N, C-alpha and C positions, 0 to 999 in steps of 0.2 A: 567242594565235593560233598555230595549228599551222603546221608548215612547208608543208603542203598548202594551207592557207588563204592563206599568204603568196604561194605560187606562183600560186594562182588569182587573187589580187588583182593581182599584177604582170601576169599574162596579160590580165586584163580592162582594165587601164590601157593596155597595149600595143595591144590590139585597138581600144580607143577612139581612141588616137593614129593608128593606121593608117586607121581609118574617116574621121577628120578629114582626113588627107592625101589619101585617095581622093576625098573630097568636094571638096577644094580643086582637085585635078587635074581633076575633072569640070567644076567651075565655070570653070576657065581654058579647057578645051577648048570648053565651051559658048559662052564669050565670043568665042573665035576663030572658031567656026563659026556663031554666031547661033542655036544650038539651045536653045530655052527649056526643053524637057523635060529635057535633060541638065543644065541649070543647076539645075532643081528637084531632080533626083536628087542633085546635088552638095550642095545645101543640106541635104537630108534626111540624107545620109551624114555631114555635119559635125555636125548636131544629134545623130544617133545616137551618134557618137563621143564628143561632149561628155557625153552622158548616161551612157555606159558608164564613162567616166573618173571622173565625179563619183560615180556609184554605187560604184565601187571605193574611192574615197577615203572616202566615208561609211562603208562597211563596215569599212574599216581603222580609222577612228576609233571606231566602235562596238565593235569587237573589243578595241581597246586599253582603252577605258573599262570594258568588261565584265571584263577581266582585272584591272584596278585594283580594281574593286568586289569581285571574288571574293577578292583578296588581303586587303583590309580586313576582309571578313566572316570570313575564316579567322583573322585576328589577333584579332578581337573574340571569336570562339568560343573561342580558346585562353585568352584572358584570363578569360572567364566560367567556363570549366572549372576553371582554377586557383583562382578565387575560391570556386567550389562545393566543390572538394576541401579548401580551407583551412577553410571553414565546417563541413564534415563532420568534419574533424580536431578542431576546437574542440569540437564537440558530443560527440565521443567522449572528449574530455579529453586529447588528445595535445598 
């Protein structure tokens, strides 16, 4: 995961938290004023925030897993290259 990706993920998580807070504030204001429309906006903002946060978390996990798989593949490729070079050396009689 690049530094830019890490920054983007943190920003997405923060934006999600902010939307959840904004939604909670709207719900409280709606409850105090009896405004059903504002309550729905608050619920929508909270859901949007939760989705943003969860998306960022999943991206973070996927990027971590991809990096692990890439590292394993590179290790395996190095092993196979070494075995191939050994086999070539044996064929040449070295």
